[in-house]
Phi, psi and omega in degrees: 000135177294153181301315180300318179296325179299312182288330174295317180294318178298318180300314179296322179293320179299313182296316180296317181296320181299313187280311188277322184268330187245352180069027180259150184258349182212130174263137184235117178266118178245164182293326185207156181301332180289344178275346186302314185295322179298308183288328177300313181296319180297313184292314182293329177287324178286323182229084185303333181293346180268002181301128182064019178240020181255138179243126179251086184286161174246096186281359183245130185294341181274354179103291179287152183247295181076168184296321184299323177287314183296329180301330182289347179259002189298332182277358186240011179285152178194195181292345180262341181215121181238166177241137178231124184222164167285143180284327188055018178063015182299325183293345180282340182231357176243137183286323184238088179263130188299332185273001172272086185196170180293137179067015173236133187233137180231164189288346186070299171292179187301310184200173178307323183301327180296328178291341176279359185245027182286131183305318182291325177295316181295325176295322177299322178297317179299320180293323179293317188273318187245359180061029179215157181262159174217139183274080176290330186301308181298319179297314182292327176295321178294317178297319178302318179296322182292324184266355189298318182299317178296320178297317180295323177294321177301315177299315180300314180296322178292316182297320186271357182076017182266359188300321185299334179284344185233011185293345175284343182256317183245101181207176184298324178294323177295320177299319177302312183297322180298323185265001187299120183271339197299326184257018182266137178291109184215077184254354176213165182296335178287346183284004177301332178297328177296320178298311181297316182293322179293319177296318178301316180296317181294319177298317180300321179296315180295319179297322177295323177293322176295317179299317179297326180280323181284325193098144188300318183297311180296315181301312180298324178295318178297315181295317187280327187245311186286316182300313177299323178296315180294317178302314180293323179297316181297324179288312187285320184273326188238355181069025181265108182273161181301327182286355182253004190301332180299334177291338186251356173288161182312113191301315180297321179295317179298313184290305190281323185267339181243296194293315181297305180294326178296314182292322176300317180293316183294318179297324178293317179294320179293323177300313179298320178295319180294323178296319178295322177297317180297321178301322178287318182294326184252033182296336180266357182281165177289159179300324180294315180296319179298313182295323178295319179294316179296323178297323179296319178295317179298317180295319179297325184285351179278356177299147183284108183296319181298321178295317179297320178295323179301329180255009189290343178297341179299326180299316185278343175278316188264340188230315195273340180063055175298137188294329180283321173298317181299321180296318178297316183292324177298320177295318179300311181299318181296317187273333182266353174273162183296127181227035180103343176273169177296126180292126185238001177250104184296154172073023181287148172282156179285000000 
């Protein structure tokens, strides 16, 4: 059997199994089982009639799928079987990306992990745990500005095919190190400036290494001419502003090395601040009432922050109306609704 015929047969089997054996109306191929909950929420929110009617098959015998496996199914997608993947920002530097197509959906931002780092979602977590707010948006916008030049150079190297010459300097591990929160002095809420300055210093070191490898003339040319062109292209073609670059930086690095430890630290500092406020507010209360109130704050703060961050994309799907989530959902509604073809998803809304 030819390879193409094999994947066509698997696709047909997946669709048949979904409908006849499982009573599902849509099969969704994701890169990994951990991506299922994210895409399930997006799809069901966009198309409520599909709630509990989604089948997430595993077309690979080894369990994990990844883009390379899903790409082999790209010619067989339709209203009964779709593909959902992380973009990894490939569409920003490649002209013909396979996942820019009908019935195939990508995160737009770098990956699912970036959606777990939304400032408004993280603020909701702070309010739940510490009963106080924190301005993640301004902080993340500042960090985005600090890392933007390096991100634009990364795009330039990818576009020009020069990346392999510099991959020892500009790579995902380097992105992790630049954002690493763990060794930063952050003992009060005002110490956020230490975080920004440390990231700025780390970026400068990487840029100096790139300059040393490129040569001063080439590097200056890239900084003066290519970087502004790429920045303007991202704004004009994709609406990606400089203040949003953290959404498009390496997702695992942003989540694991920055957002998780930072949010854990901030919620702890906010909890302590809230307790001090309560002591002042209840200065006339009995010792027992004061201790009971403080105990409630302490108990709330014991919630697992990492788990809450893991589910934080729910805020931007169900409440906040993030523009990138909205764009994905608009594409879903457009393509999965009746468009002149035979309607194959029962129970659709008009």
